C-alpha positions as CSV (number, residue, x, y, z in Angstrom):
1,M,7.8,-25.1,13.2
2,N,4.1,-23.7,12.5
3,I,3.3,-20.1,12.2
4,A,1.1,-19.6,15.5
5,A,4.7,-21.2,16.9
6,A,7.2,-18.3,14.5
7,R,5.0,-15.7,15.2
8,Q,5.3,-16.3,19.5
9,I,8.5,-16.3,19.4
10,A,8.9,-13.4,16.9
11,S,6.8,-11.7,19.7
12,F,8.8,-12.9,22.8
13,V,11.9,-11.0,20.7
14,G,10.3,-8.4,20.1
15,A,9.4,-7.7,23.3
16,L,12.3,-8.8,25.3
17,L,14.5,-6.2,22.6
18,I,12.2,-3.6,24.1
19,L,12.4,-4.6,27.4
20,I,16.4,-5.3,27.2
21,A,16.7,-1.3,26.0
22,Y,14.0,-0.6,29.0
23,G,15.9,-2.3,31.4
24,G,18.9,-0.9,30.9
25,S,18.3,2.6,30.9
26,Q,16.5,1.5,34.3
27,L,19.4,0.1,35.8
28,G,21.8,2.9,34.2
29,W,23.0,0.1,31.9
30,M,22.4,1.5,29.0
31,N,22.7,5.2,27.8
32,S,19.3,6.1,26.5
33,R,20.3,9.3,24.6
34,R,22.9,6.4,22.6
35,P,22.0,4.8,19.2
36,S,22.4,1.7,20.7
37,Y,19.0,1.6,22.9
38,N,17.1,3.2,20.4
39,I,18.2,0.6,17.6
40,L,16.7,-1.8,20.2
41,N,13.3,0.2,20.7
42,A,13.2,0.5,17.1
43,I,14.0,-3.2,16.2
44,G,11.9,-4.7,18.9
45,S,8.8,-2.3,18.5
46,A,8.5,-2.8,14.6
47,I,8.4,-6.4,15.2
48,L,5.4,-6.4,17.5
49,A,4.1,-3.7,15.1
50,Y,4.5,-6.4,12.2
51,I,2.5,-9.1,14.7
52,A,-0.3,-6.8,15.4
53,F,-1.4,-6.5,12.1
54,H,-2.1,-10.1,12.2
55,P,-5.1,-10.6,13.7
56,F,-5.3,-6.6,12.8
57,Q,-5.0,-4.6,16.5
58,I,-6.1,-0.9,16.5
59,G,-4.9,-0.2,19.6
60,F,-1.3,-2.1,19.2
61,V,-1.3,-1.1,15.9
62,I,-1.2,2.7,17.4
63,L,1.4,2.2,19.7
64,E,3.8,-0.3,18.2
65,V,3.7,1.8,14.7
66,V,4.4,4.7,16.6
67,W,7.2,3.5,19.2
68,T,8.9,2.7,15.6
69,L,8.5,5.4,14.3
70,I,10.0,8.1,17.3
71,S,12.9,5.6,17.9
72,I,13.8,5.8,14.3
73,Y,13.0,9.9,14.4
74,A,16.0,9.5,17.5
75,L,18.3,8.5,15.4
76,L,18.2,10.5,12.5
77,R,17.5,13.6,13.9
78,P,19.3,16.2,13.2
79,G,22.0,17.2,15.7
80,R,22.3,14.1,16.4
81,M,25.8,13.9,16.2
82,A,27.6,16.6,17.8
83,K,25.3,15.0,20.7
84,S,26.9,11.8,21.2
85,E,30.2,12.4,20.2
86,A,30.3,15.2,22.7
87,S,29.2,13.3,26.2
């Protein structure tokens, strides 16, 4: 498999992970306050951020890096466990 095909597969997987989280939340299959939602978003956006660096695409890089950071923050923010256990 060549590099271009591997990058296409990786970007497809990244987008799919984000869409699974978003679609699952919108359709009521997944709670956006649960860790699984933010894990899917963080992994998917991190993959897409990596892909956006080669070739460098500033808008795409900013979007995906910020999306990754917000998802990680949502996973690690103080009080997260107490709120999750109360649900």
